[in-house]
N, C-alpha and C positions, 0 to 999 in steps of 0.2 A: 818504141817503148809501147811494152805489152800493157795492157790495162787489166788492172785484177777484177775476176768475176763478178765480184760485188758492184764492179762501176757499170758492168754491161747491163745487169737485172735493173738498175737505175736508171739507164739509160733507154731498156726497153719498156718500161714501164708506159712512158709517153706515146708508144706505138703497137703497145700489147692488143689484140683483137677480141672486141667485145662478148658477151654471152647472148646470144639472142632471149629475147625477155620472152618468157612464159606467163601470159594471163590465166587466172585459174577460172576467172568469171566473167562472161559479159553481160552488162546490163543496159536496157532500152531505156529511153532518155526518162521517161516516169521513176522507173526505179534508180537509176542514177541520181535524181532528183530528189528522190526521200532520202538517201543514205548517202547526201553529202553534206557538210557542213554550209558551207560556201558556194555559189555560182554567182559567177560575173560575167561581164566583157571587160576586157582591159584589154591599152596597147601597152608593148613593153618598152620601157624607159633605160633598162640596163639589167644587165648579166651579170652577177659575180660567183666564182671565175669565170672569164666567158673561153678560158682556156678550154680545148678539148671538146667543143660544140661541132656538130656535125657542117655547121656554116662557117666557121674558124678553124678547120684542123690543127694540129702542130705540123710542121715542114720541116723538111732538113736545114732549111736556114734559119727558122726560127729558134733552134736548138744547136744550132752550131755554136754560138758563144758560150753554152752551157760546156758542150765537150769540152772545149778548147781549157773552159777553166778549170774543169775536172782534172783533164789530164794534166795542168799544172799543179794541182795540188797534190794528184798522187806522187808527183814528181819531189813537190816540197812541202809537207803537211804544215806550214807556216800559219801562224794567224791571219798574215797578212792574203794569203795565197786564200785559205777557209774564208776570209772577209770575200774577198772577188767570185767566189764559187756561190756565196749567198746572193749576191748581187745577180749575178747570172740567173738563179733559180727565180728572183724575183720578176726577169725581165721574160724566163721561157715558161714562166706560171706567173700571170696578171691576174691582181683582182682577188688577192688572199685574203682571209677573212683575219678577225682582229686575232684568234686562238693560233691560227696557221701562222700568223705574222709572229705571234709569241714563242710558237714553238721553232719557227726559222732564226729567230734572235739566239735561241737558246742550244741551239744543235751544235756539238762540238765533232760530230764523225759523218762520214759518208752514211753509213746504215742510219742514223738518225734523220737524213736528208730525206733516204730513202723512202724510213715509213713516212714521214710526212706526205712524201709525194703518192705514196700509196694510199694513204688516209682521205687525199684529197681528191681521187678519182674515183674511190669506193664508196663517199659522200655525196654530195648535193649540190646543184647549184641554185644558186637565190634569183628570183626573177621579180623586178620592181616593176611593176602596173601601175599605170595612171588608168583609175577605175571609170567605165563610162556607164555602166548599168549593173545593178546588183539584182537580182533575180530571187536568191534565197541566201539567207542567214542566219547563222544558230538560233535557234528559239522562236524562228518564223510561227510555226504551228500555235503559240503560245500569245502571239501577237495581235490585238485587235485590227478590224480592218482597216481603220482609220490610222492605223500606226503609220507615222513619218520620219521614223528617223533620221537622220544627215547619212547619206551615202558617204563611205568614205573615200579620199580622193584618190588615193595611194593604197595597193597593197602589196605584200612579197609573199612568194609562193617558191617552195623548193623544189626542185625536181631533181632524180638522179643520174648522173653522169651514165654514159652506155646504152645501150640500145630500150631501157626500160624508163629511159628521161625524156620528156618533151621537146620537139625540135625547134624552140623559141627562136626567133629573131626581133633582133630590136626593130623597132618602128612597126610592126605586124601587129594586128589586134587579134587576140583571142576569145574563144567561150570558156573558160575555164570552171571544171570541178574540182573544187578542191576540199579536203578535210584535214582536220586536226593531226600535226604532228607533236605528238605529245614529248619526243625525247628532245627536241629542238625548241617548243615553244611555237611553234610556227604552222602555217599552212602549207600543206604539200598535195602536189598530183602528178601524177606518171601517165604514161601512154595505157594501161589499162581500164584508165577513166574514157571520159566520152570527150574530153578537153582537145579542141581543135580550134585551127582557123577559124574567127568568124565566117570569112568568105564560104567556108566549108561546112557552116553547122545551120543552113537553112531548115532543116526539118526539127532540129532539136529547140532554134529559136523560134519557130511558130508553138510549140507547145509551152515555153517557157513565158511567151507572150501573155497566154489566157492564166498560166500559172502565177504570173505578178499580179496580176488583175485581181485584188482579191474580194473586190465587192460585186463580181456577177462569175455565174459559173464556168469551173475550170477542168470539170472532167474530161477524160478521155476515153475512145474508144476505137483500137487499132487491131491490125490481124493483117490475113494473107489468104487467098484464095489459090485454092491448088488443085492438079489433077492426080497430084500423088494419094494412092487411096492408102499404102502402107501410113500414112500420117495417123492412120485410125488405130492402129496396131501401137505405134510407138509413137504417141502426141509428145510434142515439146512446143517452149514457146522461143521461136527462133526468130534472129534479125533476117536469116534468107530461109528458103524452104525451096527445097527440090519442087520440079515442075512445076512451076507460080503461071498462075493462069490472069494475061494480063487485058485489060481492055472490059472486065468484066461490070457490071454495074452492079454495085451494093447498097442495099437500102437499109438505113436505120431508121425503125419507130419506135415511138410511145404514145402514151396520151396526150403528147405536145405535138405533134406532129411526126413528118418523115423528112429525110433529109437522104441525098444520094451522092454519089462520090463512084467513079472510074478505078479499077484497083492498075497500078503503074506497072511496068516492065517487069518490076520485083515480086508482081503480084499483090503488091502490099497497099492498104488504104486503111484513112485516118479520119475520123471523125472528133473534132476538138469543140471546147468551149460548152462542154453538157452537164445537166446539173443531175442531183440524185434522182435514182427509180430504176425503174423495169425498163426494158427494150427487148427488140428481136431484130437480129439482120438476116437479111436473105440476097439470095447472089441472083441475079438475071444475068441471060444470053444479052450481047451487045448491043441487038437492036432494041433494048427496052428503051421507051414504052410503047413502039408501034407494035414490037412482039414479046410480050410478057413472059419470056420463057422461063421459070423457074430453074437453075441451075444448082440451087442447095439452100436450105433453111425451110422455113425462119427456125433460127437459133438464139433462145431466149440469153438474154444479158443483165445483170444487176450493178448499178453501179451506184457506191457511197458519195458522199461527197468530197469534191476535189480527187475522185480516185481514176485510177487507169483500170482499163480490162483488154485483155488480149485474148483474142478467138481465130480459130484457123476453118474456114469455109472449104470441105472438098468437095471438089465438083466430080459429077459425073457426064463425060463427054456424050454419051449418048441417053442423056435425060429427055423427057418429053417436052 
């Protein structure tokens, strides 16, 4: 039996290739913290619908009952066959929300069922988290330091299907940067945010531990050491930088004293837990302090209360 072209369109939706997600802007942890409504760590308890996630993709076996029910309905468009087709949709696409269930009940044609599946795949999955730690919530900046509001036990966050959605897994714990989704009156996140597994979020969690402690200084000075002289012509604030200078000793000085840290393999350095005020950054060769050879600086830095500053220290390889 030859199946109608509309049926093929409906079947193809389950395996259609996803468009690559393009993120217009990549923010560092400081900026992401400012622009996020809620930041928390939480363990995934459920995902609805779980259909078409990276970890549970549709397989030929999972849609085979639907294929048979569709072929039977196209051969005999009776109410009984339509009811069997709807049951097959429920099996192939588990975890439909209340609105999708309502549309499924009312659907009277294959076209309406196709429209339903299209809207599901173009929409969001709802991820139910058991909350562990809340680092930021809306209105935090207006709360006194001794604010002790109860932390919610659970939070629901929406994430898109396809490449723009996060690959959440049930049982895994994540650091989530979420914002309000006005259309659905819920929180949402995607791959363009810094949301990631907690195990992969060490650098972010280090900063957020200072940010959450509102009774103590929480400023940050971060940056890069590089041999890329062109940076002086085309400055920017990157997450990565060309020609990184690893192992450089960076000193941060203020009226309160001096702190040191080596730059890592990406040329990155970070100082956390800083109060407001004026600082200077100086880069020394790896032999410091026995050989105090200055490679760059001192460069001035001003830091406001609980603020972040990013600086790039351009080094001269032949510095004296």
